[in-house]
N, C-alpha and C positions, 0 to 999 in steps of 0.2 A: 193217516197211517204212513209211517216211513217205510220205504222200499229198500230192501237189501238184496244184493246179488251175491251168491256163493259160487265160487269157481273152485272145484275140488274134484280130483279124479277118483278118490277113494269113496265108494258108494256109501259105506257105513258112516264115515265121518260127515259126508255131505248131507245125508238124510237126518242124522242125529242133530247136527247143527241147525238144519232148517227147522226141525221140529221144535227145538229149544227157542228159536227166534220167533216162530209163529205163536207159540204159547205165551211169549212175552209181548205180543201185540204188534209184531212187525209183519209186513207183507214180504214174502220171500220168493226169489227166483233162483233157479239152480242151473249150473252148467258143469259138465264132466270134463270139458276140454278147454285149454287156454284160448284157442282160436275162436271157438264158439262163444266163450265168455266175453271176448272183445266185441264180437258182433252184438251180443245181447246188451252189453253196456252201452254201445252206441245207439242201439234202437230203443231200449227201455229207459235210459237215463236214471238209474237207481240213485237213491240218496247216499248209499255207501256200498263199497265192495269188499268182500272178504275173499282172499285168494290164497291157495296153496302155492308153494314154490316149486317143489319137485313134481312135475307133470310131464308126460310124453309129448313130443312134437313141439309144443310151446310152453316153456316154463313160466313161473310167476313173474320173474324179472322182465321177460319179454312182454308179458301182458301189461305190466305197469308202464313199460317204455312206450308201447303203442298207444295206450290210453293217454299218457302224458303228452304225446305229440299231437293229439287231436284237441283243438280248442273247445269242442263240445263236451269232452270228458276229462280234460286236464285237471279240473278243480274237484273231481269226485273224491271224497275221503277214501283211503285205500289202506286196508289192514292185511298184513301177511299172516297166514295161519299155517304153521309148518313145524316139523320135527327138527329142523336144522337150528342148532343153537350156537354155532361157532361165531365168535366176534366178527370175523371177516364177512360172514353171511349177513349178519345184522347190519354191519356198516354198508355193505353193498345195497341192501334194500332201502336203507334210509337215504343213501346218496342218490338213488333213483327217484326218491320222492315219496316213499311210503310214510304213512302217518303213524302206524303202530306195528308191532311185531309180537304175535302171541304164539307160544310154543305148545305143541301137542305132547302129552294130553293136557287139557286146560280145565280149570274150574269154571262152572257156569257163571259165577259172579265176575270172574276176570273178563270174559268175553263180553258180557252184558255191560259192564262198567266201561270197557274200552269203546264199545259202540256208542253208548250214551254220551261219553265225553267228546268223541269225534263229531257226532251229529250236532251236539250243542255248539261246539266250536265253529263248525261250518255255517250254522244258522247265524251265529253272531257276526261272522265275517262276510256273509252275503248281504247283510243289512245295508240299506242305502243311507248315506250320510250327505247332508247338505254340503255343497261346494262353497263353504264359508269357513272362517276361522273357527267358529263354534263347531261346525261339522267335523273339521279335522281334529279338533280337541276331543270331540266325542269318540271319534274313531281310535285315537291313540289311547284314550282312557279305557275303551273297551278292550283294545289289544293288550293293555297292561294287566287286565284282569286274568289273562291266560297265564298259566303257572310258569311258563318259561320266558315271559316278557315282563317281569315285574321290576326290572331295573332301568326302565326307560327314563331318560333325563327329563326334568321338568323345566329346563332352561329354554323355553320357547317364548319368543317375544315378538311384538309387532313394532315395526319401525316405520316412520313417516319419511318419505323421500320427496324432496321438492322437484319441481319440473326441471329437467335436464341434469339432475343429480345422478351420478353413477351409483349403481347398486353393486356391481363388481366389474373388474377390469380383465381383459384378455391377458393370459399369462399367470394370473393368480391361481392359487390352489383353492378349491371349494371347501368351505367349512360346514356346508349344509345345503339345503334346498329351499326354494322360496315359493310362497303362495300369495297371490294377490287378493287381499281382502277388499280393496277398493282402488281403482285407478287403471292406468295404462302403462305398459312397459314395452320397450323395443330391445331386441338383441341384434348386434351388428358386428361386422368384421371390417377392418381397415386394411387397404393394400399399401404397398410401399410408397405410393404417391399421396397417401392420406385420404384417399377416396373411400367412403363408407358404403357398405351394402347391407341392408337389413335382412337378417336371416330368420327372425322370429318376431311375431307380434303377439302380445299377451294382454289379457284384460281380467276383470274381476272374475274370480273362480278358477283361474289357471295356475298350474305349477310351472316353474321354469328353473333352469340351472341345474337340473338333476343328471343330465347325460354325462357331464364331466365327472360328477361325483361317482356315478356308477362305474365309469371306465377308469377311475382313479388317475386322472390326468388333469393338467391345468385347464382353465377355461380357454376355449378356442375363440370366444367372442366376448364382447363387453355387453353389459346390460345397463340401460338408462331409463329413468322415469320420463314419460312423455307428458305427464301432468302430475300434480301432487298425488302421491299414491301411498296407501297403507299396505305394507308388505309384511307378511307373517313368515317368520324364519323357523325352520325345523333343523336343529343341529345335526351334524354328521353322525354322532353316536346314536341318536334316535333313528335316523334313516337306516343305518346298518343293523341296528337291533331288529327293526321291522322286516328288513329284507333278508338278512342272513340267518336269523335264528328260527324262523318258522315259515314253512311252505305256504300255509293257508294265509298268513298275514302278508307274505310276499306277493301272492297272487292278487289279493285284494288291493294292496297298496299300489302295485304296478298298474292295476286297472284304473285306480284313481289318477295315476300319473299319465294315463294315455293322452297323447297330444297329437298334433297334426304333422308328425314326422313324414308320413307318406305325402301329405299335401305339400309340405315344404320342398321335398325332393321334386315333385311335379312342378312346383313354381320355379325352381332353379332351372329345370329343363326348358320351361317356357321363356325364361330370361335369355337363354342362349339362341332360341330359334324364332321367337315371335317378333313382329314389328313393334315399333315404339307405341303406335296407337293401341294395339292389342294389349301390350304390356301395361300401359297406363289404365286401360279398362279393367284388366285383371287386378291391378293394384287397388283400384277403387272397390272392386267386388271383394277383395281380400279384407279391406278395412271394414266393409259392411258386414261380412261374415263374422269377423272377430269381435267387433264392437257393438253390433246391433242386437244386444241380448234381449231387448224388449220387442223386437220385430216391428219396429216403427216403419211405416210406409207413408211418405217417402223417408228414407234414412238421410240424416244430415249430421255432419260433425266438422269441427275445426281441424283442418289438415295443414300441417307445416309442409310447404312445397319442397323443401330440402329433404324431409323425411320421405315424402312420396317418391322423389327422385331416387333416393337410396333404396327404396323398396323395389322399384322397377328397373334399376340399373341404367339410368341415363342422367343427363345433366338437368339442373334445376330449370334452366332456360327452356329446354326442350319440353319439360313437363308443363311449364306455364303456357307455352304455345299450344300444346295438345289439349290442355284443359279449356283454353279459349275456343278451340275448334269444337270441342264437345258441347260447350255452352251454345255456340252458334247453331249446332245441330239439335239443340234442345234435349240433349242426353242428360245434362246436369245443369244446375244453377249455381252461381258463385256470388257470394256476398262477403267481401273481405277474405278472411281465411276459411269461412264456412262453405263447404261444398255439399250440395243436396243432389242425390241421385234421383233423376226424374224418370228415366227409362231403363230399368234393370235388364229387361229382355234384350234390348238392342246392345247394351254393353256386353251381355253374355254372348251374343251372337257376332260380336265384332270380329271381322276377318282380317287376316294379315294383308 
């Protein structure tokens, strides 16, 4: 049974609406004040909220704003129920993120149809999709079924990039975002002396290249395949249709795009303050976290020493010497380019 919270200061409207919804098979909670409604929403986590706009102390706009700023309630479908019908009022509500806007007095069918449509849409977009090309295709196909997203482009293709082949260059303008169907990709920046530093590592199931598109600026880094990789391309128009035209889709798509931005900031801080030994240990652990999708123990992968040096911000020669020390200490094993992590705990506890 779906749970609906009604926030309405007019007792007659509140009770009549609640009765209608209960007779229609919904569980209903009621609140007569905006502030109390916010508390109830955070505590009860209803499936949908119906809220009046003109209320004393805290109006409906502020209710929506507070709920939208809380990660636990930001994705709740929200319908304004109000007598205000001016275009500016409607625009303000929609700008804040309201899903629908029903004016009083309303027909029973109107409010029931609106609730059903919003609940159906929310369930659709809460569904989990596999982090694969098929999963992304399923998500976009589902999103296209929504009435305001029926113009999504079908020009999504998979490209194969050879090892060390550029996917995009710093300074170019993004034409879309990328999803790794299979393979490994690094994103890196180069300084004036031509020295590279890796700012992102991506593997199967990861998105990359989307921050520049969202900020509408040229790429600040270059991206290169670390091995032969199958990259799924989502064009600019698809991305903006998904993000700009529908709040529900935007929330779901952004969740799919969630990446290790905070981790990357933390890693850059460690580059500035940690010793070389600790940075090399952190670099090996970063590789394990990024590429050990199957949780193999011990983890082993072929590592280009220059890439590792670019990842930890030191010279290739220094990395080679440090890896040799780690091997002598039985923290790792080395066979040609293959590095096997033998003692993850000691690497994690490596001190400056």
